[in-house]
ROMAR-830568 format. One line per 3 residues: their letters; for each residue z, y, x of C-alpha. Coordinates in steps of 0.001 Angstrom, whole numbers, plus 524288, in hexadecimal, padded with zeros to 5 digits. Example, Ala and Ser with C-alpha at 12.3 -4.5 7.8 and 13.67 -1.06 7.14 Angstrom:
2
as = 81E78 7EE6C 8300C | 81BE4 7FBDC 83566
END
This chain:
134
xxx = DCDC8 BC653 60D10 | DCA90 BCFCC 601FD | DC7A9 BC456 5F90C
xxx = DD4E0 BBE8C 5FC4A | DDBD8 BCB58 5F926 | DD40F BCCC2 5ECA1
xxx = DD7F0 BBEE2 5E8EC | DE65B BC1D0 5EB34 | DE558 BCE5F 5E356
xxx = DDEE3 BC727 5D81A | DE951 BBC94 5D851 | DF420 BC6BA 5D85A
xxx = DEDD1 BCDAD 5CCD9 | DEC30 BC128 5C503 | DFA46 BBD6E 5C753
xxx = DFFBD BCADE 5C3EE | DF6ED BCDBD 5B827 | DFDB5 BC44C 5AEC2
xxx = E0AFA BC978 5B312 | E0689 BD76B 5B09C | E01B1 BD390 5A311
xxx = E0EAB BCCE8 5A027 | E1616 BD907 5A492 | E0D8B BE199 59BE8
xxx = E1009 BD8B1 5904B | E1EB2 BD8C1 592EE | E1EA8 BE7A1 59308
xxx = E16CA BE7F3 58678 | E202A BDEA9 57FA7 | E2BCF BE679 58483
xxx = E25B5 BF313 57F5D | E22E1 BED1F 57214 | E30D4 BE800 57152
xxx = E3667 BF565 574A3 | E2DAA BFC42 56ABD | E31EB BF283 56065
xxx = E4060 BF491 5637A | E3E51 C0333 5626E | E36E1 C0182 55585
xxx = E2B6F C0894 55BCD | E1FB0 C0455 553D7 | E16E2 C0EBE 559B4
xxx = E18A5 C0A46 567BD | E1762 BFBFC 563C7 | E0A0E BFF23 55E26
xxx = E0611 C0778 569C6 | E0A09 BFD30 573C5 | E02AE BF267 56CC9
xxx = DF6BB BFAFB 56B30 | DF70F BFF64 57975 | DF77F BF14A 57E15
xxx = DED6E BECF5 573F1 | DF689 BE206 56FE6 | DF795 BDBB7 5629A
xxx = E05D4 BD8F8 55FB3 | E022E BCD7F 556FE | DFC7E BC630 562AC
xxx = E07FD BC7DD 56BF6 | E13B5 BC92C 562DF | E189C BBB3F 56458
xxx = E18C3 BBBFE 57324 | E202E BC8CE 573B7 | E2ED9 BC7BA 57541
xxx = E3817 BD330 576AA | E4400 BD151 57F36 | E5214 BD0AC 57ADF
xxx = E5988 BDD45 578FD | E6716 BDF15 5732F | E68B8 BD620 5677F
xxx = E5A30 BD2CD 5679A | E577C BC600 56EA4 | E490D BC887 57090
xxx = E3D44 BC538 56860 | E30EC BCA4A 56218 | E2DD7 BD856 55E8D
xxx = E3167 BD63D 55052 | E3E97 BD0C2 55430 | E408A BDCEB 55C7C
xxx = E3CDE BE54F 550C7 | E46CE BDE4C 5483D | E519A BDF35 5525C
xxx = E4F99 BEDB3 554C7 | E4C2E BF184 546C4 | E3E85 BF602 54A6E
xxx = E381B BF718 53D1C | E2C14 BFEE2 5413A | E295E BF5F7 54CBB
xxx = E2B40 BE9EF 5441D | E215C BEEEC 53A24 | E1765 BF113 544DE
xxx = E19D5 BE401 54B85 | E18F5 BDC77 53EB1 | E0C37 BE350 53B75
xxx = E06C0 BDF23 54898 | E0B5F BD10B 54948 | E09C3 BCD0F 53B0E
xxx = E1199 BC528 53166 | E0EC4 BB7FE 537B5 | E159F BBC2D 54433
xxx = E218D BC0CA 53C98 | E229B BB37B 5360A | E200B BAB4F 5423E
xxx = E2B72 BA50C 54978 | E2EC5 BAB34 5567C | E3521 BA5C5 562C2
xxx = E41AD BA1F1 55B9B | E3AB5 B9BAB 55007 | E3D9D BA6FD 546D2
xxx = E33D0 BB0B7 541AB | E3661 BBF34 5438C | E39B4 BC02B 53530
xxx = E4385 BB4FB 535B2 | E49CA BBA73 541F5 | E4A24 BC81A 53C24
xxx = E50A5 BC396 52FA1 | E5B93 BBDDB 537E1 | E5D21 BCB0E 53EA0
xxx = E5C10 BD3AD 5329E | E6A5F BD663 52FB2 | E67FC BE428 534F9
xxx = E608D BECCE 52B21 | E57C5 BF247 535E7 | E53D2 BE49F 53A30
xxx = E520D BE0B9 52BF3 | E4831 BEBC8 52A40 | E3FE2 BE614 5353A
xxx = E4103 BD85F 52F9A | E3C85 BDDAE 52275 | E306F BE375 52900
xxx = E2D72 BD663 52F5E | E2FE7 BCF04 5229D | E266D BD7EF 51B5E
xx = E1BD7 BD498 52539 | E1DE6 BC5FF 523DA
END
């Protein structure tokens, strides 16, 4: 009987563990998106360091949700939309020039997408930071 209960407990753990990891990752992505919107470079760095995560390795799989005029997208697209210059500098330094030049989900690179959005001087400042890295 104890072996049966132990087996059920193990099965329940194995089923719930991936869900818990997915929830943790969702919370991490949400935090990084919020810190980027707020142009909070310090907390971006702290969160990545606390989770021992390299942004370069997970950047492409991270998508921030839509908010206001922003339809959703990567951290650098969030930085452009919200004029987050400090956050953009940090993100570019972590992901590298190749990532900035690579096409994203819509076939456009961050730089191409940003240049389309850069009629606002604040957004243009972020695009200039990204362009300098590329």
